[in-house]
TORKOLPA-827565 format. One line per 4 residues: number of its first residue (from 1); their letters; for each residue x negated, y, z of C-alpha. Coordinates in nm, 4 decimals. Layout:
NUM) a) X:Y:Z ~ ... $
//
This chain:
1) mdes) -6.2596:1.5963:-2.4302 ~ -6.1208:1.5187:-2.0842 ~ -6.0709:1.1443:-2.0839 ~ -5.8311:1.1735:-1.7913 $
5) qpll) -5.5746:1.3012:-2.0422 ~ -5.4359:1.1309:-2.3530 ~ -5.5841:1.2244:-2.6867 ~ -5.2868:1.4252:-2.8115 $
9) advh) -5.1874:1.7450:-2.6402 ~ -4.8195:1.6567:-2.6538 ~ -4.8525:1.3354:-2.4535 ~ -4.9812:1.4699:-2.1206 $
13) vvdt) -4.8951:1.2810:-1.8072 ~ -4.7561:1.5218:-1.5497 ~ -4.7490:1.4595:-1.1751 ~ -4.3923:1.5666:-1.1092 $
17) ercd) -4.4346:1.5445:-0.7340 ~ -4.6705:1.8411:-0.7471 ~ -4.4515:2.0557:-0.9709 ~ -4.2630:2.3473:-0.8254 $
21) apys) -3.8882:2.3210:-0.7798 ~ -3.7785:2.5201:-1.0878 ~ -4.0042:2.3188:-1.3158 ~ -3.8890:1.9874:-1.1655 $
25) kdiv) -3.5295:2.0737:-1.2502 ~ -3.6295:2.1090:-1.6140 ~ -3.7833:1.7593:-1.6318 ~ -3.5699:1.5152:-1.8294 $
29) dfda) -3.5963:1.1591:-1.7001 ~ -3.3886:0.8458:-1.6656 ~ -3.1170:0.8523:-1.3994 ~ -3.2570:0.6822:-1.0889 $
33) dgde) -2.9091:0.5525:-1.0040 ~ -2.8815:0.3664:-1.3333 ~ -2.9284:0.4625:-1.6964 ~ -2.8049:0.2612:-1.9937 $
37) enpl) -3.0786:0.4089:-2.2159 ~ -3.3551:0.2853:-1.9861 ~ -3.4967:-0.0310:-2.1518 ~ -3.5833:-0.1738:-1.8101 $
41) ewpa) -3.2115:-0.1690:-1.7245 ~ -3.0731:-0.3127:-2.0469 ~ -2.8649:-0.6320:-2.0153 ~ -3.0848:-0.9377:-1.9834 $
45) lykw) -2.9071:-1.1084:-2.2744 ~ -2.9880:-0.8203:-2.5098 ~ -3.3503:-0.7984:-2.3951 ~ -3.3999:-1.1692:-2.4534 $
49) giva) -3.2343:-1.1287:-2.7911 ~ -3.5037:-0.8728:-2.8777 ~ -3.7685:-1.1157:-2.7515 ~ -3.6222:-1.3848:-2.9787 $
53) llaf) -3.6334:-1.1438:-3.2742 ~ -3.9970:-1.0590:-3.2018 ~ -4.0721:-1.4300:-3.1752 ~ -3.9083:-1.4983:-3.5120 $
57) mgft) -4.1126:-1.2213:-3.6726 ~ -4.4251:-1.3659:-3.5133 ~ -4.3322:-1.7028:-3.6611 ~ -4.2861:-1.5440:-4.0040 $
61) vtft) -4.6189:-1.3603:-3.9887 ~ -4.8149:-1.6707:-3.8900 ~ -4.6278:-1.8866:-4.1410 ~ -4.7194:-1.6401:-4.4173 $
65) cisv) -5.0805:-1.6167:-4.3035 ~ -5.1586:-1.9846:-4.2491 ~ -4.9436:-2.1461:-4.5181 ~ -5.2105:-2.0799:-4.7827 $
69) vpia) -5.4868:-2.2572:-4.5875 ~ -5.4392:-2.6147:-4.7196 ~ -5.3699:-2.4878:-5.0735 ~ -5.6352:-2.2139:-5.0935 $
73) nriv) -5.8572:-2.4142:-5.3288 ~ -5.5607:-2.4807:-5.5583 ~ -5.4679:-2.1102:-5.5672 ~ -5.8242:-2.0097:-5.6569 $
77) ydld) -5.8364:-2.2875:-5.9179 ~ -5.5166:-2.1641:-6.0850 ~ -5.6038:-1.7934:-6.0745 ~ -5.9691:-1.8332:-6.1788 $
81) ngrv) -5.9033:-2.0581:-6.4789 ~ -6.0245:-2.3799:-6.3230 ~ -6.3189:-2.2424:-6.1246 ~ -6.3270:-2.2943:-5.7453 $
85) skss) -6.5542:-2.0922:-5.5168 ~ -6.5729:-2.1814:-5.1469 ~ -6.6405:-1.8191:-5.0513 ~ -6.3331:-1.7093:-5.2500 $
89) svll) -6.1207:-1.9729:-5.0804 ~ -6.2356:-1.8625:-4.7352 ~ -6.1947:-1.4927:-4.8192 ~ -5.8470:-1.5603:-4.9546 $
93) vtiw) -5.7538:-1.6747:-4.6024 ~ -5.9592:-1.4397:-4.3853 ~ -5.9020:-1.1163:-4.5838 ~ -5.5648:-1.1068:-4.4099 $
97) elge) -5.7516:-1.0297:-4.0877 ~ -5.9337:-0.7377:-4.2484 ~ -5.6020:-0.5815:-4.3423 ~ -5.4651:-0.6609:-3.9994 $
101) aagp) -5.7618:-0.4773:-3.8479 ~ -5.6782:-0.1566:-4.0348 ~ -5.3015:-0.1613:-3.9840 ~ -5.2889:-0.1170:-3.6057 $
105) llia) -5.5059:0.1956:-3.6304 ~ -5.1910:0.3696:-3.7564 ~ -4.9160:0.1355:-3.6370 ~ -4.9916:0.1538:-3.2645 $
109) pmse) -5.0387:0.5303:-3.2199 ~ -4.7523:0.6110:-3.4570 ~ -4.5275:0.3935:-3.2406 ~ -4.6395:0.5950:-2.9385 $
113) vfgr) -4.5543:0.9244:-3.1075 ~ -4.2441:0.8399:-3.3137 ~ -4.1251:0.5286:-3.1319 ~ -4.1209:0.1571:-3.2051 $
117) ypvv) -3.8029:0.1464:-3.4183 ~ -3.9100:0.3454:-3.7290 ~ -4.2589:0.1957:-3.7328 ~ -4.1377:-0.1643:-3.7080 $
121) ncat) -3.8874:-0.1192:-3.9908 ~ -4.1227:0.0620:-4.2306 ~ -4.4031:-0.1878:-4.1737 ~ -4.1740:-0.4876:-4.2249 $
125) vlfi) -4.0598:-0.3492:-4.5611 ~ -4.4251:-0.3128:-4.6665 ~ -4.4889:-0.6703:-4.5493 ~ -4.2104:-0.7976:-4.7757 $
129) lata) -4.3352:-0.6034:-5.0794 ~ -4.6968:-0.7156:-5.0316 ~ -4.5911:-1.0793:-4.9984 ~ -4.3932:-1.0487:-5.3215 $
133) laal) -4.7010:-0.9005:-5.4920 ~ -4.9064:-1.2032:-5.3854 ~ -4.6408:-1.4352:-5.5281 ~ -4.6538:-1.2508:-5.8623 $
137) sest) -5.0339:-1.2147:-5.8823 ~ -5.2197:-1.3421:-6.1880 ~ -5.5790:-1.3103:-6.0616 ~ -5.7740:-1.3831:-5.7457 $
141) avfi) -5.8559:-1.0129:-5.7020 ~ -5.4876:-0.9148:-5.7038 ~ -5.3985:-1.2004:-5.4711 ~ -5.6699:-1.1043:-5.2214 $
145) tara) -5.5615:-0.7384:-5.2370 ~ -5.2002:-0.8370:-5.1745 ~ -5.3045:-1.0509:-4.8786 ~ -5.4974:-0.7587:-4.7310 $
149) ltgl) -5.1904:-0.5356:-4.7696 ~ -4.9738:-0.7993:-4.6042 ~ -5.2110:-0.8106:-4.3086 ~ -5.2069:-0.4299:-4.3014 $
153) avts) -4.8307:-0.4334:-4.2452 ~ -4.8313:-0.6770:-3.9512 ~ -4.6766:-0.5199:-3.6405 ~ -4.6096:-0.8262:-3.4260 $
157) nvls) -4.9565:-0.8615:-3.2757 ~ -4.9844:-0.5037:-3.1526 ~ -4.6231:-0.3997:-3.0920 ~ -4.4590:-0.7152:-2.9606 $
161) paiv) -4.6547:-0.7166:-2.6306 ~ -4.5996:-0.3400:-2.6012 ~ -4.2229:-0.3801:-2.6558 ~ -4.2167:-0.6483:-2.3870 $
165) gdmf) -4.3945:-0.4020:-2.1600 ~ -4.1261:-0.1436:-2.2415 ~ -3.8417:-0.3739:-2.1346 ~ -3.9791:-0.5887:-1.8500 $
169) psek) -4.1577:-0.5057:-1.5218 ~ -4.5060:-0.6498:-1.4707 ~ -4.3981:-0.9504:-1.2665 ~ -4.1466:-1.0586:-1.5334 $
173) rgkp) -4.3557:-1.0192:-1.8492 ~ -4.5205:-1.3612:-1.8480 ~ -4.2227:-1.5589:-1.9811 ~ -4.1317:-1.3266:-2.2720 $
177) isli) -4.4972:-1.2941:-2.3717 ~ -4.5249:-1.6739:-2.3633 ~ -4.2183:-1.7127:-2.5852 ~ -4.3511:-1.4572:-2.8324 $
181) alap) -4.6794:-1.6471:-2.8411 ~ -4.5040:-1.9811:-2.8887 ~ -4.3261:-1.8869:-3.2122 ~ -4.6437:-1.8123:-3.4121 $
185) lvgg) -4.7803:-2.1477:-3.3026 ~ -4.4781:-2.3168:-3.4554 ~ -4.5339:-2.1085:-3.7696 ~ -4.8982:-2.2091:-3.7656 $
189) slgp) -4.8024:-2.5762:-3.7761 ~ -4.5003:-2.5643:-4.0068 ~ -4.6742:-2.3269:-4.2483 ~ -4.9484:-2.5653:-4.3638 $
193) alag) -4.7167:-2.8684:-4.3424 ~ -4.4458:-2.7135:-4.5620 ~ -4.6948:-2.5373:-4.7894 ~ -4.8702:-2.8594:-4.8820 $
197) aiae) -4.5416:-3.0333:-4.9649 ~ -4.3882:-2.7355:-5.1486 ~ -4.7053:-2.6678:-5.3470 ~ -4.7146:-3.0286:-5.4715 $
201) tlgw) -4.3515:-3.0140:-5.5890 ~ -4.2547:-2.6521:-5.6669 ~ -4.5935:-2.4801:-5.6872 ~ -4.7801:-2.2519:-5.4477 $
205) rsvl) -4.5877:-1.9378:-5.5524 ~ -4.2712:-2.0855:-5.4008 ~ -4.4467:-2.0877:-5.0627 ~ -4.4925:-1.7107:-5.0802 $
209) wlsa) -4.1359:-1.6473:-5.1930 ~ -4.0187:-1.8443:-4.8889 ~ -4.2331:-1.6169:-4.6705 ~ -4.0815:-1.3065:-4.8290 $
213) llaf) -3.7321:-1.4445:-4.7659 ~ -3.8082:-1.5034:-4.3971 ~ -3.9443:-1.1499:-4.3595 ~ -3.6365:-1.0071:-4.5317 $
217) acel) -3.4137:-1.1856:-4.2791 ~ -3.6181:-1.0339:-3.9950 ~ -3.5856:-0.6861:-4.1419 ~ -3.2071:-0.7105:-4.1648 $
221) vflt) -3.1894:-0.7829:-3.7918 ~ -3.4467:-0.5164:-3.7013 ~ -3.2536:-0.2581:-3.8997 ~ -2.9134:-0.3361:-3.7508 $
225) cfre) -2.9721:-0.4703:-3.3983 ~ -3.3056:-0.3384:-3.2702 ~ -3.3037:-0.0288:-3.0464 ~ -3.5815:0.2105:-2.9520 $
229) tykv) -3.7684:0.0738:-2.6481 ~ -4.0472:0.3279:-2.5952 ~ -3.9727:0.5437:-2.2907 ~ -4.1490:0.8535:-2.4213 $
233) ailr) -3.9598:0.8545:-2.7531 ~ -3.6234:0.7957:-2.5807 ~ -3.6731:1.0764:-2.3293 ~ -3.8013:1.3227:-2.5886 $
237) rraa) -3.4960:1.2570:-2.8020 ~ -3.2764:1.3111:-2.4963 ~ -3.4589:1.6334:-2.4058 ~ -3.4173:1.7679:-2.7605 $
241) klre) -3.0446:1.6930:-2.7494 ~ -3.0054:1.8617:-2.4101 ~ -3.1964:2.1702:-2.5256 ~ -2.9557:2.2002:-2.8168 $
245) etgn) -2.6473:2.1444:-2.5998 ~ -2.7463:2.3673:-2.3064 ~ -2.9539:2.6336:-2.4788 ~ -3.2281:2.5810:-2.2169 $
249) pklr) -3.5634:2.5763:-2.4032 ~ -3.7530:2.4766:-2.0865 ~ -3.6115:2.1252:-2.0780 ~ -3.8863:1.8708:-2.1440 $
253) tmfd) -4.0053:1.5275:-2.0393 ~ -4.2781:1.4534:-1.7883 ~ -4.4991:1.3611:-2.0846 ~ -4.4878:1.7115:-2.2359 $
257) dddd) -4.6742:2.0235:-2.1313 ~ -4.5556:2.3813:-2.1115 ~ -4.6950:2.4699:-2.4534 ~ -4.4911:2.2231:-2.6594 $
261) dnnk) -4.2617:2.4974:-2.7846 ~ -4.5648:2.6683:-2.9347 ~ -4.6936:2.3528:-3.0966 ~ -4.6777:2.4053:-3.4726 $
265) stpl) -4.8246:2.0734:-3.5757 ~ -4.6542:1.9155:-3.8737 ~ -4.5579:1.5467:-3.8662 ~ -4.8457:1.4626:-4.1008 $
269) rkva) -5.0906:1.6443:-3.8748 ~ -4.9580:1.4547:-3.5755 ~ -5.0001:1.1261:-3.7622 ~ -5.3594:1.2175:-3.8526 $
273) ecaf) -5.4331:1.3149:-3.4939 ~ -5.2688:1.0114:-3.3367 ~ -5.4696:0.7780:-3.5616 ~ -5.7717:0.8618:-3.3468 $
277) rpaa) -5.6033:0.7573:-3.0244 ~ -5.6995:0.3859:-3.0319 ~ -6.0619:0.4890:-3.0903 ~ -6.0408:0.7319:-2.7982 $
281) vfag) -5.8862:0.4670:-2.5726 ~ -6.1510:0.2162:-2.6822 ~ -6.4376:0.4626:-2.6332 ~ -6.2985:0.5718:-2.2975 $
285) sgvl) -6.2723:0.2258:-2.1429 ~ -6.5748:0.0050:-2.0832 ~ -6.3455:-0.2735:-1.9669 ~ -6.1595:-0.2661:-2.2986 $
289) qams) -6.4849:-0.2736:-2.4931 ~ -6.6036:-0.5817:-2.3045 ~ -6.2735:-0.7663:-2.3313 ~ -6.2426:-0.6793:-2.7011 $
293) lygs) -6.5831:-0.8275:-2.7769 ~ -6.5028:-1.1393:-2.5784 ~ -6.1558:-1.1817:-2.7306 ~ -6.2750:-1.1239:-3.0868 $
297) vmfs) -6.5300:-1.4051:-3.0782 ~ -6.2919:-1.6446:-2.9050 ~ -6.0091:-1.5875:-3.1511 ~ -6.2396:-1.6120:-3.4537 $
301) yyyv) -6.2792:-1.9808:-3.3679 ~ -5.9234:-2.0270:-3.4914 ~ -6.0322:-1.9264:-3.8423 ~ -6.3473:-2.1352:-3.8163 $
305) ystt) -6.1146:-2.4278:-3.7462 ~ -5.8482:-2.3442:-4.0061 ~ -6.0966:-2.2887:-4.2910 ~ -6.3000:-2.6021:-4.2174 $
309) lpdi) -6.0210:-2.8478:-4.1346 ~ -5.9035:-2.8922:-4.4984 ~ -6.2594:-2.9733:-4.6110 ~ -6.3115:-3.2199:-4.3271 $
313) lqql) -5.9797:-3.3988:-4.3779 ~ -5.9900:-3.4077:-4.7574 ~ -6.3621:-3.4856:-4.8024 ~ -6.4389:-3.7034:-4.4991 $
317) ygls) -6.0989:-3.8655:-4.4428 ~ -5.9561:-3.8564:-4.7968 ~ -5.6249:-3.6856:-4.7106 ~ -5.4082:-3.5038:-4.9643 $
321) paqt) -5.3171:-3.1325:-4.9249 ~ -4.9715:-3.2295:-4.7954 ~ -5.1234:-3.4675:-4.5404 ~ -5.3777:-3.2027:-4.4460 $
325) glaf) -5.0969:-2.9574:-4.3784 ~ -4.9295:-3.2055:-4.1455 ~ -5.2554:-3.2455:-3.9541 ~ -5.2320:-2.8809:-3.8410 $
329) isfs) -4.9450:-2.9880:-3.6158 ~ -5.1939:-3.1368:-3.3683 ~ -5.3367:-2.7903:-3.3017 ~ -4.9877:-2.6534:-3.2449 $
333) igsv) -4.8995:-2.9352:-3.0056 ~ -5.1920:-2.8380:-2.7867 ~ -5.0922:-2.4728:-2.8106 ~ -4.7301:-2.5464:-2.7185 $
337) igvf) -4.8457:-2.7383:-2.4115 ~ -5.0541:-2.4366:-2.3143 ~ -4.7658:-2.1949:-2.3649 ~ -4.5234:-2.3987:-2.1545 $
341) glnt) -4.7836:-2.4308:-1.8823 ~ -4.8559:-2.0585:-1.8786 ~ -4.4857:-1.9782:-1.8935 ~ -4.4746:-2.0563:-1.5220 $
345) lldg) -4.8357:-2.0098:-1.4172 ~ -4.8952:-1.6624:-1.5632 ~ -4.6296:-1.4893:-1.3526 ~ -4.6699:-1.7311:-1.0619 $
349) iyik) -5.0411:-1.6619:-1.0205 ~ -4.9803:-1.2882:-1.0568 ~ -4.7149:-1.2868:-0.7827 ~ -4.9265:-1.5042:-0.5518 $
353) lrdr) -5.2320:-1.2794:-0.5862 ~ -5.0152:-0.9695:-0.5489 ~ -4.8708:-1.1020:-0.2238 ~ -5.2197:-1.1747:-0.0951 $
357) nngq) -5.3091:-0.8148:-0.1802 ~ -5.0446:-0.6700:0.0539 ~ -4.7872:-0.6536:-0.2227 ~ -5.0076:-0.4369:-0.4463 $
361) gaae) -5.0234:-0.5670:-0.8031 ~ -5.3253:-0.5376:-1.0331 ~ -5.3754:-0.6137:-1.3998 ~ -5.6723:-0.8360:-1.3113 $
365) frlp) -5.4345:-1.0852:-1.1516 ~ -5.3588:-1.2014:-1.5088 ~ -5.7140:-1.3268:-1.5658 ~ -5.7818:-1.6440:-1.3585 $
369) icvi) -5.6524:-1.8685:-1.6380 ~ -5.8425:-1.6603:-1.8931 ~ -6.1670:-1.7462:-1.7108 ~ -6.0944:-2.1184:-1.7524 $
373) gafs) -6.0265:-2.0703:-2.1224 ~ -6.3434:-1.8664:-2.1687 ~ -6.5658:-2.1579:-2.0726 ~ -6.3553:-2.4406:-2.2181 $
377) lplv) -6.2927:-2.3047:-2.5717 ~ -6.6605:-2.2903:-2.6835 ~ -6.7133:-2.6436:-2.5528 ~ -6.4078:-2.7713:-2.7394 $
381) isly) -6.5081:-2.6038:-3.0687 ~ -6.8505:-2.7674:-3.0377 ~ -6.6830:-3.1037:-2.9718 ~ -6.4761:-3.0478:-3.2890 $
385) gwaa) -6.7937:-3.0147:-3.4952 ~ -6.9605:-3.3235:-3.3479 ~ -6.6397:-3.5281:-3.3912 ~ -6.6401:-3.4391:-3.7600 $
389) qaal) -7.0061:-3.5276:-3.8024 ~ -6.9536:-3.8623:-3.6289 ~ -6.6453:-3.9259:-3.8477 ~ -6.4502:-4.0461:-3.5446 $
393) plpl) -6.1188:-4.2225:-3.6083 ~ -5.8647:-3.9694:-3.7292 ~ -5.6496:-3.9726:-3.4118 ~ -5.9547:-3.8951:-3.1962 $
397) fllt) -6.0646:-3.6187:-3.4297 ~ -5.7171:-3.4636:-3.4256 ~ -5.7248:-3.4790:-3.0457 ~ -6.0101:-3.2255:-3.0532 $
401) tglm) -5.7948:-2.9883:-3.2582 ~ -5.5144:-3.0254:-3.0033 ~ -5.7547:-2.9414:-2.7220 ~ -5.8668:-2.6402:-2.9234 $
405) glal) -5.5090:-2.5154:-2.9451 ~ -5.4671:-2.5534:-2.5686 ~ -5.7942:-2.3749:-2.4899 ~ -5.7185:-2.0865:-2.7259 $
409) ilvy) -5.3869:-2.0221:-2.5507 ~ -5.5675:-2.0104:-2.2164 ~ -5.7691:-1.7216:-2.3598 ~ -5.5108:-1.5454:-2.5754 $
413) lpln) -5.2033:-1.5089:-2.3538 ~ -5.3686:-1.3843:-2.0333 ~ -5.5775:-1.1381:-2.2351 ~ -5.2659:-0.9865:-2.3956 $
417) ayvv) -5.0851:-0.9687:-2.0623 ~ -5.3883:-0.8017:-1.9042 ~ -5.4039:-0.5278:-2.1663 ~ -5.0299:-0.4578:-2.1386 $
421) dafg) -5.0553:-0.4241:-1.7595 ~ -5.3826:-0.2324:-1.7500 ~ -5.2987:0.0299:-2.0131 ~ -4.9325:0.1005:-1.9356 $
425) lyaa) -4.8101:0.3717:-2.1740 ~ -5.1221:0.3148:-2.3834 ~ -5.0621:-0.0602:-2.4192 ~ -5.0149:-0.0354:-2.7958 $
429) sgmt) -5.3445:0.1487:-2.8413 ~ -5.5188:-0.0941:-2.6056 ~ -5.3803:-0.3884:-2.8021 ~ -5.5004:-0.2180:-3.1200 $
433) aiiv) -5.8591:-0.2249:-2.9962 ~ -5.8253:-0.5940:-2.9143 ~ -5.6694:-0.6711:-3.2522 ~ -5.9072:-0.4624:-3.4653 $
437) trcl) -6.2188:-0.6190:-3.3157 ~ -6.0580:-0.9619:-3.3320 ~ -5.9646:-0.9217:-3.6973 ~ -6.3069:-0.7923:-3.7980 $
441) msti) -6.4773:-1.0832:-3.6247 ~ -6.2261:-1.3302:-3.7732 ~ -6.3089:-1.1996:-4.1211 ~ -6.6855:-1.2196:-4.0790 $
445) lpla) -6.7667:-1.5131:-3.8511 ~ -6.5938:-1.7848:-4.0622 ~ -6.8073:-1.6782:-4.3595 ~ -7.1134:-1.7930:-4.1635 $
449) tdpl) -6.9672:-2.1385:-4.1087 ~ -7.0331:-2.2859:-4.4543 ~ -7.4058:-2.1866:-4.4669 ~ -7.4588:-2.3226:-4.1141 $
453) vrrf) -7.2835:-2.6504:-4.1934 ~ -7.4759:-2.6906:-4.5193 ~ -7.8066:-2.6467:-4.3379 ~ -7.7442:-2.8221:-4.0046 $
457) dwgv) -7.4378:-3.0441:-4.0713 ~ -7.1126:-3.0188:-3.8784 ~ -7.2354:-3.0846:-3.5252 ~ -7.5182:-2.8345:-3.4936 $
461) gisv) -7.3630:-2.5850:-3.7361 ~ -7.0394:-2.5477:-3.5397 ~ -7.2283:-2.5599:-3.2075 ~ -7.4335:-2.2546:-3.3075 $
465) laav) -7.1088:-2.0586:-3.3383 ~ -6.9834:-2.2050:-3.0085 ~ -7.2961:-2.0839:-2.8307 ~ -7.2013:-1.7235:-2.9077 $
469) glal) -6.8703:-1.7647:-2.7274 ~ -7.0326:-1.9443:-2.4343 ~ -7.2711:-1.6511:-2.3874 ~ -6.9689:-1.4161:-2.3604 $
473) apip) -6.7649:-1.6452:-2.1329 ~ -6.8626:-1.4662:-1.8053 ~ -6.6985:-1.1405:-1.9190 ~ -6.3422:-1.2155:-1.7987 $
477) lfvf) -6.4860:-1.3485:-1.4697 ~ -6.6662:-1.0193:-1.4086 ~ -6.3564:-0.8203:-1.5055 ~ -6.1436:-1.0290:-1.2697 $
481) kfgt) -6.3788:-0.9552:-0.9795 ~ -6.4694:-0.5930:-1.0522 ~ -6.2233:-0.4701:-1.3156 ~ -5.9923:-0.2876:-1.0729 $
485) rwrq) -6.2786:-0.0555:-0.9785 ~ -6.4178:-0.0299:-1.3306 ~ -6.0809:0.0783:-1.4682 ~ -6.0757:0.3855:-1.2448 $
489) fsgy) -6.3547:0.5378:-1.4551 ~ -6.1143:0.5695:-1.7514 ~ -5.8171:0.8040:-1.7629 ~ -5.6289:0.5503:-1.9709 $
493) tkde) -5.6373:0.2747:-1.7090 ~ -5.6308:0.4575:-1.3766 ~ -5.3764:0.3029:-1.1432 ~ -5.1929:0.6325:-1.1015 $
497) vmts) -5.1060:0.6490:-1.4744 ~ -5.0054:0.2853:-1.5037 ~ -4.6418:0.1987:-1.5324 ~ -4.4643:-0.0889:-1.3643 $
//
């Protein structure tokens, strides 16, 4: 397979400047003088409305995911007839990530073939149904299965950055990406806080019904107000309409080849074929492989934190589940500080480095802050473990969780922005690789935490996990220095196929 071309035959990138005159006339593209269907030219108010919708869905997803953390032991106790297993409690939380690892393998490439609109709506409906199943479950096995299905239906992580890339040029993506990242942080703090209080008064099932209600509200807005943002899907729809109106079968987009009219693939065959695209993009990009490994370990620290914090606060500090839920706010405060800081710095650093580079932008200009986060996050997670072992005063201990939230944002946001810029039209598939590896690591690594803590106590046990991240910390530094050249070895990240 020629890696300089996309995986599917019907998504070829054509150099229109080298086409002959008759063929160029048959290319359907946006009007250079202004086109209301071009997402880059949509009114700013509408585009920011879409960003707000994506942020609200991100809030809902994180709220649904994290709200069970402080009440996981209670859920297992109720569903297993009074028996509580630590591994079951951890799996009840982290199984979400396993489902979320599988979902993007279809969600991302399907959005690149059929567009963002149908995929977002279908997946959100599945999210609502799976959340309702969890609320109705009568056994731990059913609950865990429902949680995996809910994670499977998550679109926000993979499609939200791609949709931002559809609507905003590179130098203006930092602020919307920051806003989209801010909303889940709010959900990550309100989820445990509300869940603990609701579970003590109305029961844990009411927490899940609240999540389903929030997702239903998102779906109503997606269905009625959201428009297709993916350039390829918009232009193909326009080309099909023009072929029907003009009777000219040669009309096509720059992303189609001359043999499309002879393509007899059924929709199901296209879906099966496009499911391999993220794997092809991942296999065809050494930079993506390195950044995926780095990002997966760094993000898994969030689940190490979220699955150990209830035990620390309830066993060492004697807090109730409701009080434990409120303690998650400290992590979100640190994250919010990071988001507001990056809201200006992410685009500002990019523009400054671009100007130094004779006005030529590069995806690597997103990474300086990521390098800082790469070295600081493992140190902070180790400090978290030693603070717990020393049983520091509660405010000091919670300060370490706030620092963790700040450090994680320094890793997470620049990494997402880098993938969107580096992979252009293949941003969704690039994000899929990041998300799949992240979810797999977030499912597995937290399971090692309890055995390590039991054997070495909190300080050394957590520090062992931190050492893994510290060993991978140089990766974004190397990519920042050499990534522009490394990317040219992959057809998916060559500068000439990147979009602005």
